[in-house]
C-alpha positions as CSV (number, residue, x, y, z in Angstrom):
1,M,42.8,4.1,-211.0
2,E,42.4,1.4,-208.5
3,E,44.5,1.4,-205.4
4,Q,45.3,-1.8,-203.5
5,K,46.0,-1.4,-199.8
6,N,46.9,-3.9,-197.1
7,I,44.2,-3.1,-194.6
8,F,46.2,-4.6,-191.8
9,E,48.7,-1.8,-192.1
10,D,46.2,0.8,-190.9
11,V,44.7,-1.5,-188.3
12,V,48.1,-2.2,-186.8
13,K,49.1,1.5,-186.9
14,D,45.9,2.3,-184.9
15,V,46.5,-0.5,-182.4
16,I,50.2,0.6,-181.9
17,K,49.1,4.2,-181.4
18,R,46.5,3.3,-178.8
19,T,48.8,0.8,-177.0
20,L,51.7,3.3,-176.8
21,S,49.3,5.9,-175.4
22,L,49.0,3.6,-172.3
23,R,52.7,2.9,-172.0
24,F,55.2,5.5,-170.8
25,D,58.2,3.2,-170.7
26,I,58.5,2.7,-174.5
27,C,60.1,4.9,-177.2
28,R,57.6,6.5,-179.4
29,C,59.9,7.9,-182.1
30,D,58.9,7.3,-185.8
31,I,61.8,4.8,-186.3
32,C,60.7,2.6,-183.4
33,K,57.0,2.8,-184.4
34,K,57.9,1.9,-188.0
35,R,59.9,-1.1,-186.7
36,M,57.1,-2.2,-184.5
37,L,54.7,-2.0,-187.5
38,E,57.1,-4.1,-189.6
39,I,57.4,-6.8,-187.0
40,V,53.6,-7.1,-186.5
41,L,52.8,-7.1,-190.2
42,D,55.3,-9.9,-190.8
43,K,53.2,-12.1,-188.4
44,L,49.8,-11.3,-190.0
45,P,48.3,-12.4,-193.3
46,K,48.2,-9.9,-196.1
47,F,44.7,-8.6,-196.8
48,F,44.7,-6.3,-199.8
49,I,41.5,-4.4,-200.7
50,N,40.6,-2.1,-203.5
51,T,40.1,1.2,-201.8
52,N,37.7,2.4,-204.4
53,Q,35.3,-0.5,-204.2
54,F,34.8,-1.1,-200.5
55,R,33.6,1.0,-197.6
56,Y,36.9,1.4,-195.9
57,D,35.5,1.9,-192.3
58,D,33.5,-1.2,-192.5
59,V,36.4,-3.3,-193.7
60,F,38.7,-1.7,-191.1
61,N,36.4,-2.5,-188.2
62,N,35.7,-6.0,-189.5
63,V,39.4,-6.8,-189.7
64,R,40.2,-5.2,-186.4
65,N,37.4,-7.1,-184.6
66,R,38.1,-10.4,-186.3
67,Y,41.9,-10.4,-185.7
68,F,42.0,-8.3,-182.5
69,K,43.5,-11.0,-180.3
70,K,46.3,-11.9,-182.7
71,I,47.0,-8.2,-183.4
72,M,47.3,-7.4,-179.7
73,E,49.5,-10.4,-179.0
74,E,51.9,-9.5,-181.8
75,T,51.8,-5.7,-181.0
76,T,52.6,-6.4,-177.4
77,A,55.5,-8.7,-178.4
78,A,56.8,-6.1,-180.9
79,I,56.6,-3.3,-178.3
80,N,58.5,-5.4,-175.7
81,Y,61.1,-6.4,-178.3
82,I,61.8,-2.8,-179.3
């Protein structure tokens, strides 16, 4: 069975994880991280892929590199908001 996944969800989770590892003044609880993720995903386009058809790592890296500036801007804004 084909599974559709918004690749931005995993990309943003990774960026949040890396960004929070550099900040010690921000709550890292699951509730706050989930809220940060929701805020950032609301600002980005949806990009669904069929996880059975594509090479996940290639798509992940491509999306991260292509949208890195926007993802970082929105992640920083979400972290500061929370």
